[in-house]
Every structure is written in structure tokens, then in C-alpha cells.
C-alpha positions in Angstrom: -15.5 -11.9 -34.2 -15.0 -8.1 -34.3 -15.3 -7.9 -30.5 -12.5 -10.5 -30.1 -10.2 -8.5 -32.4 -11.0 -5.4 -30.5 -10.1 -7.0 -27.2 -6.9 -8.4 -28.6 -6.0 -4.9 -30.0 -6.6 -3.3 -26.6 -4.6 -5.8 -24.7 -1.7 -5.6 -27.2 -1.9 -1.8 -27.0 -1.5 -2.0 -23.2 1.4 -4.5 -23.4 3.3 -2.9 -26.3 3.4 0.5 -24.6 5.5 -0.7 -21.7 6.9 1.3 -18.9 10.4 2.8 -18.7 13.3 0.4 -18.7 14.1 -0.6 -15.1 17.2 1.1 -13.7 20.4 -0.9 -13.5 22.0 -1.8 -10.1 23.8 1.1 -8.3 27.4 1.1 -9.7 29.0 3.9 -7.7 28.6 5.6 -4.4 26.1 8.5 -4.3 26.0 11.3 -1.8 23.1 13.8 -1.3 24.3 17.0 0.2 22.6 19.8 2.1 19.0 18.5 2.1 16.4 18.5 4.8 16.0 14.8 5.6 12.7 13.6 6.8 13.6 10.3 8.4 10.2 8.7 8.6 10.2 8.1 12.3 9.4 11.6 13.4 12.9 12.9 13.2 14.1 15.7 10.8 17.8 16.4 10.0 18.6 19.8 8.5 21.6 20.3 6.2 21.8 16.5 6.0 24.3 14.4 4.1 23.1 11.0 2.9 25.6 8.5 1.5 24.6 5.2 -0.1 26.5 2.4 -1.8 25.4 -1.0 -3.2 21.8 -0.1 -2.6 22.2 0.6 1.2 22.6 3.8 3.2 26.1 3.8 4.6 26.0 7.2 6.4 23.5 9.8 7.3 23.8 13.0 9.4 24.2 16.7 9.7 27.9 16.8 10.5 29.3 14.4 7.9 32.3 15.2 5.7 31.5 15.3 2.1 33.0 12.3 0.3 35.6 12.6 -2.3 34.5 9.8 -4.5 31.3 8.9 -6.4 28.4 11.1 -7.5 27.6 14.3 -5.5 24.1 15.7 -5.6 23.6 19.2 -4.3 20.2 19.2 -2.6 20.4 22.5 -0.7 16.8 23.8 -0.2 15.3 20.5 -1.1 13.8 17.6 0.9 14.6 13.9 1.1 12.0 11.3 2.1 11.9 7.6 2.4 9.9 6.0 -0.5 6.2 6.0 0.3 4.5 2.6 0.8 1.0 1.8 -0.6 -0.6 -1.2 1.3 -3.6 -3.3 0.5 -4.0 -2.4 -3.2 -4.4 -4.4 -6.4 -1.8 -2.4 -8.3 -0.3 -4.4 -11.1 -3.2 -6.9 -11.0 -5.6 -5.0 -13.2 -4.7 -2.6 -16.0 -8.0 -1.8 -17.7 -11.1 -2.5 -15.7 -13.2 -3.1 -18.9 -10.8 -5.6 -20.4 -11.2 -8.9 -18.6 -7.9 -10.3 -19.9 -6.0 -7.6 -18.0 -7.9 -8.1 -14.7 -6.4 -10.7 -12.3 -7.4 -9.2 -8.9 -10.2 -11.5 -8.1 -10.2 -15.4 -8.4 -13.2 -17.7 -8.2 -13.9 -19.1 -4.7 -14.7 -18.0 -1.2 -11.8 -19.5 0.8 -8.7 -19.4 -1.3 -5.7 -18.4 0.8 -3.4 -20.4 -1.5 -4.0 -18.1 -4.4 -0.8 -15.9 -4.7 -1.3 -12.4 -6.1 2.5 -12.1 -6.8 2.6 -14.4 -9.8 -0.1 -12.3 -11.5 1.7 -9.0 -10.9 2.4 -7.0 -14.1 5.7 -5.2 -13.6 5.1 -3.2 -16.8 1.8 -1.7 -15.7 1.4 1.9 -16.7 -0.7 2.5 -13.6 2.2 1.2 -11.4 4.6 3.4 -13.4 2.6 6.5 -12.6 3.1 6.1 -8.8 6.8 7.0 -8.9 6.6 10.7 -9.7 4.7 11.3 -6.5 7.2 9.2 -4.4 5.1 6.0 -4.1 7.9 3.4 -4.6 6.7 0.3 -2.8 3.3 -1.4 -2.6 1.5 -4.4 -1.2 -0.1 -6.3 -4.1 -3.4 -7.5 -2.7 -6.0 -9.9 -4.1 -9.7 -9.0 -3.9 -13.1 -10.8 -3.5 -14.5 -13.7 -1.6 -14.2 -14.3 2.1 -10.5 -15.2 2.1 -9.2 -13.5 -1.0 -5.7 -15.0 -1.2 -2.1 -14.1 -0.3 -0.5 -10.7 -0.8 3.1 -9.8 -1.5 5.2 -6.6 -1.2 6.9 -5.3 -4.3 9.0 -2.3 -5.4 7.8 -0.3 -8.4 10.7 -0.6 -10.9 11.2 -4.1 -12.1 11.4 -6.4 -15.2 9.1 -9.0 -13.8 7.4 -10.1 -10.6 10.4 -12.1 -9.5 12.6 -8.9 -9.6 9.8 -6.8 -8.0 9.3 -9.0 -4.9 10.6 -7.5 -1.7 8.6 -9.8 0.6 6.8 -12.7 -1.1 3.5 -14.0 0.5 3.6 -11.6 3.4 0.0 -12.2 4.5 -3.5 -13.5 3.9 -6.5 -11.1 3.3 -9.9 -11.8 4.7 -13.1 -9.8 4.1 -15.2 -10.0 7.2 -18.9 -10.4 6.7 -21.1 -7.3 7.5 -23.5 -7.5 10.4 -25.7 -5.0 8.6 -26.3 -4.8 4.8 -28.3 -2.6 2.5 -31.9 -3.8 2.2 -32.9 -5.3 -1.1 -36.0 -3.2 -1.7 -36.8 -5.0 -5.0 -37.2 -8.2 -2.9 -39.6 -6.6 -0.4 -37.0 -5.8 2.3 -36.7 -2.4 4.0 -34.6 0.3 2.4 -31.4 1.4 4.1 -29.4 -0.9 6.3 -31.0 -4.1 7.7 -29.5 -6.9 9.8 -27.7 -9.6 7.9 -29.6 -12.8 8.8 -26.7 -14.9 7.6 -24.1 -13.2 9.7 -23.9 -15.9 12.3 -23.7 -18.6 9.7 -20.9 -16.8 7.9 -18.9 -16.4 11.1 -19.3 -20.2 11.8 -18.0 -21.0 8.3 -14.9 -18.8 9.0 -14.4 -20.4 12.4 -14.7 -23.9 10.9 -12.2 -23.2 8.1 -9.6 -21.9 10.7 -10.2 -24.9 12.9 -9.7 -27.3 10.0 -6.6 -25.5 9.1 -5.2 -25.9 12.6 -6.1 -29.5 12.6 -4.5 -30.0 9.2 -1.3 -28.5 10.6 -1.1 -31.1 13.3 -1.4 -34.1 10.9 1.0 -35.8 8.6 -1.3 -36.3 5.7 0.3 -37.5 2.5 -2.2 -35.7 0.3 -1.7 -32.0 0.5 -4.6 -29.6 1.0 -3.5 -26.3 -0.6 -5.9 -23.9 1.2 -5.2 -25.4 4.7 -1.5 -25.6 4.0 -1.5 -21.9 3.0 -2.9 -20.9 6.4 -0.1 -22.3 8.5 1.9 -19.1 8.4 -0.8 -17.4 10.4 -0.3 -19.7 13.4 3.5 -19.7 13.5 3.8 -15.9 13.1 5.5 -15.9 9.7 2.5 -14.3 8.0 0.0 -11.6 8.9 -3.8 -11.8 8.7 -5.2 -8.7 7.2 -8.9 -8.4 8.2 -10.9 -6.0 6.0 -13.7 -4.7 8.3 -15.2 -1.3 9.1 -18.0 -1.8 11.7 -17.5 -1.8 15.4 -19.1 -5.3 15.8 -17.4 -6.7 12.8 -13.9 -5.6 14.0 -14.6 -6.8 17.5 -15.8 -10.2 16.4 -13.0 -10.6 13.8 -10.2 -9.7 16.2 -11.6 -11.7 19.1 -12.2 -14.8 17.1 -9.0 -14.9 15.2 -6.9 -14.2 18.3 -8.7 -17.0 20.2 -7.9 -19.3 17.3 -4.2 -18.6 17.6 -3.5 -16.1 14.8 -0.3 -14.4 15.9 -0.3 -11.1 13.9 -3.6 -9.4 13.0 -4.0 -6.2 11.1 -7.3 -4.3 10.6 -7.8 -2.8 7.1 -10.4 -0.1 6.8 -11.3 0.3 10.5 -14.0 3.0 9.9 -15.3 2.5 13.5 -11.9 1.5 15.0 -12.1 4.6 17.2 -15.0 2.9 19.1 -12.9 -0.1 20.2 -9.5 1.3 20.8 -9.0 -0.5 24.1 -9.7 -3.9 22.4 -7.2 -3.2 19.6 -4.5 -2.1 22.1 -5.1 -5.2 24.2 -4.4 -7.4 21.3 -1.7 -5.1 19.8 -3.6 -4.8 16.5 -2.6 -2.0 14.1 -4.9 -0.3 11.6 -4.5 0.5 8.0 -7.1 3.2 7.9 -9.1 4.2 4.8 -7.9 7.3 2.9 -9.0 10.6 4.2 -10.5 11.9 1.0 -13.7 9.9 1.3 -17.3 10.5 2.3 -18.9 9.4 5.6 -20.5 6.0 5.3 -23.7 6.8 7.3 -26.1 9.7 7.5 -25.4 10.4 11.2 -21.6 10.3 11.0 -19.6 13.5 11.4 -19.0 15.1 8.0 -15.3 15.1 8.7 -15.1 11.6 10.2 -12.7 10.2 7.6 -10.5 13.3 7.8 -9.9 13.1 11.5 -10.0 9.3 12.1 -6.2 8.8 11.6 -5.4 11.5 14.3 -8.0 10.0 16.7 -6.4 6.5 16.4 -2.8 7.9 16.6 -3.7 10.0 19.7 -5.2 6.8 21.2 -1.8 5.0 20.9 -2.5 2.7 18.0 0.0 1.9 15.2 -1.7 3.5 12.2 -1.0 3.5 8.4 -2.9 4.9 5.5 -4.3 2.8 2.5 -6.5 3.5 -0.5 -8.5 0.2 -0.9 -11.9 1.6 -1.9 -10.8 3.8 -4.8 -9.4 3.3 -8.3 -5.8 2.1 -8.5 -4.6 5.3 -10.2 -5.6 7.3 -7.1 -2.9 5.6 -5.1 -0.5 8.2 -6.5 -2.3 10.7 -4.1 -1.3 8.8 -1.0 1.0 11.6 0.2 -1.8 14.1 -0.1 -4.1 11.9 2.0 -1.4 12.0 4.7 -1.2 15.8 4.2 -4.9 16.1 4.9 -4.3 14.7 8.4 -2.1 17.7 9.1 -5.1 20.0 8.7 -6.8 17.8 11.4 -4.0 18.4 14.0 -1.2 15.9 13.3 2.2 17.4 12.9 3.8 16.8 9.5 6.4 14.2 10.6 3.7 12.1 12.3 1.6 12.3 9.2 4.6 11.2 7.2 4.9 8.1 9.3 1.5 7.0 8.2 2.9 6.2 4.8 6.5 5.4 5.7 7.7 4.1 9.0 4.4 3.0 10.4 3.3 1.2 7.3 6.7 -0.6 7.1 6.2 -1.8 10.7 2.7 -3.0 10.0 3.8 -4.9 6.9 6.9 -6.3 8.6 9.5 -4.7 6.3 10.8 -2.1 8.7 14.1 -3.8 9.0 15.0 -2.4 5.5 12.4 0.1 4.4 10.2 2.9 5.7 12.9 5.1 7.3 16.2 6.7 6.3 18.8 5.0 8.6 22.2 3.6 8.2 22.2 0.0 7.0 18.7 0.2 5.5 17.8 0.3 1.8 18.4 3.4 -0.2 14.8 3.7 -1.3 14.2 7.4 -1.2 13.5 10.5 -3.3 14.4 14.1 -3.5 11.6 16.7 -3.7 11.8 20.4 -4.4 9.3 21.0 -1.6 6.9 19.5 1.0 6.1 16.0 -0.3 2.7 16.0 1.5 1.6 19.1 -0.4 0.5 18.5 -4.0 1.6 22.0 -5.0 5.2 21.5 -4.0 5.9 17.8 -4.2 8.0 17.9 -7.4 10.5 15.1 -7.5 14.0 15.6 -9.1 15.4 12.1 -8.2 14.1 8.8 -6.9 16.0 5.7 -5.9 14.9 2.2 -5.2 17.6 0.1 -3.5 20.1 2.7 -4.7 19.0 2.4 -8.3 18.3 5.7 -10.1 14.8 5.1 -11.4 13.0 7.0 -14.1 10.4 9.5 -13.3 9.0 9.5 -16.8 5.4 8.2 -17.3 2.7 8.4 -19.9 1.4 11.4 -18.1 4.7 13.3 -18.1 5.1 12.6 -21.9 1.6 14.1 -22.5 2.5 17.1 -20.3 5.6 17.8 -22.3 3.8 17.3 -25.5 1.0 19.8 -24.8 3.3 22.3 -23.0 5.2 22.4 -26.3 1.9 23.1 -28.1 1.0 26.0 -25.8 4.5 27.4 -26.0 4.3 27.5 -29.8 0.9 29.2 -29.6 2.4 31.9 -27.3 5.1 32.5 -29.8 2.5 32.8 -32.6 3.6 29.6 -34.5 
């Protein structure tokens, strides 16, 4: 009984300490003057003026006349960026890992494409709130577990509820491709290290059969609806993307080849640790890669020590469409997305190309580039002002952030604690 009360207290503590009140709709025209604008497509505009109204950019350029109405923001010496986009992450689906009642990232079942992550999204998550001060304003809420985990949706990070948060509902289906090699179960008498997965062929056959049954279902007029098969139809008409989570060379090859043969229109590889080995195949099928974060260790003993650091540049140089994601780390670490992109600069990418990995490129991969990912006339005013280089953790200090033109709060639990203890140390300096 005490345990039950403890869990209830923890959950209530999480829910009662809600995030900042979402910003109201933009009410007047806003102009940012004199900034260095990083467009998100490789272009930089010095001494730029950006004007937005009703949530959309109405003018952007270096030779614009300053408007005479609305709010003027002097941003001389500062930098403006499009809001960063965090793909393939369970943000808002789990708040406290140890509290099961706050964890909705993984449902029971192996093939559950009809399970929608969006309706479980917690818009008042403190973890989600902590993304904004680093410029991460948009994310793809992604389910976990099983072979086909469910359906993801794309949300903005300042909302009352999941309905308000949704930018693109049910954008794609996520599938975890089986591993050709797995770690040996030494306690069961198997060899230590990586050993062949004896069930790999069977697992592939199960995936193929599920896709074939989904195709057959789409050609019938059955009165009784099959929810999993019905949820797959968007993959074959191009309205949804198939996100294949795979790392190995063989796994990626098998996954892309099979799903393309089965008629899936849009395929995205998530992870892609060995994608550099099969660039020609990925280019042939026009498959982009959401590559794992750079701040991670090599997966195998004989890999280059800096493989994860240089992989994005290798794939970009090979001509692939590349974005960065943070799937295999804790949700709170997504706030470091910009610094993962900054790491690629040390490996030879120029800063604007590195910026595209978390803005324009990711927007294209997710299918939201018509409104988000770059600073262009007619697109959403989802952007932020930084005092310095947003890819450098020392200088990325936000003074303003806007989502669809709304002036969103940059206050979080972390900033409250920072102010609290800075006050403590200031008093100590003064001898109080």
C-alpha cells in the first residue's frame, strides 16, 4: 500500500509542476533587425531583417526597409536560426523512467503500426520544456519496441495538449529491423561476443508476410476492418514514410531492398551506422539517413575510434540526404542536438552544412519542409535569436524563441534552479 501511495505522489508531483503556460497567437507584426540570419539551406544573410506576421515570415533580406509598425527587435551582433528539429525520439511519451504510469513509449505487440504515439504525447512534460532554451523547437514523437513499433507524429514544443502540438499527425511508421548478428548468450552455452542470429531468416519472412498481407488487404473491400493492415496503407500510396531502424550493412541492404520491392514509396534509414558501406544502394533508391548522434562510442572493437564523429560528413560527401537524431540516448540529451551538429564541423563540414543536419535536411526527410526547417518568405516563423554560434555550447544563449510566430517562454525547471543558486552565491560573495 505504501508503494502505491509513493507512485501516486511521484506522478502527481510530475503533473502538478507543469511547464510554462503556452504562448498566445502572434498579435502584431514583429521585425528582427540587423542579425546574421542562418537560413538552414546553406545560405547566410548578414545584417538581415526578418519580418513575420500571423505566424509566417512575410519578408527576409539584407536590404529591406525597417517597418514602421509592430514590434522591433534590435539583433545587431546576434544570430537568427530556424528552430532545430529532433527526429525519432520518444519525447513526451516518458517522463520518469522508473515510474511506469508516466511511460507510454512502448506498447505490447510485435506488429502494431496502428498504435498512434500522438495521443499519448504529454505537452506538459518538463523534459520537452527543457528543449527550448537550446533552440530545439520541433520533434518527431516516436514509439519504441517490437518489430513495427507504431506511428509517429511531428509536434511543436509549446502547446496545451497533443491536439495543439501536432504539426503533422501520423507522418510515418517505425520498424526495428532484426539483427543478423547478436550477442552470444554465454549463460546458455553460446560463444561470447557477436554470433549469427539463427532466426534472422524467419524474422525477415514474418516481416515480408505482414507487408504482403497489408497489400492484399488494401485491394479488398472487407466489411470487417483490420486495424494493423489498414494503418499500413499510407506506405504504399506515399502519404506516409517508413522509418527503418537498422545499423548493419546487411540489415540496411535487406531492409531497403525488400521494402522497395514490396512497393513502399518513401523509406528512411534511422541509425545507419554502416550506411557508408552501401552508399550506392541508398542513392539508387533515394533513401535518406537519420544518423546516430556523433557523441557516441564505436559499436565494434575494430571500428575507427572516431567513426561516429565522421560518419555524417562521409554520408554528406557521398551525396546522401542526412539528418541527425539521438535515438539511443536519454530523452533529456536531445537538448544537445545542436552540439552534435557542431561536432561534425570539427570533422570537416562547414558550419552551414552542419546546421542543415538539424534544420533543412531533417525537415525534408520528415516531409515538413514546405513550412519548417528554413527561414524563407511564406514559411512558419519558427525561429530563435542567439547571442552567438548556436552550434557551440559556450555561445548558444537564446534571448528569444518563436514557434509559429508565438513568443515562447525560455524558462524551465533548470533555469529556475540556476537563478536560485546564482542568488545564493551572489549573497555569499557579499558576505550575507
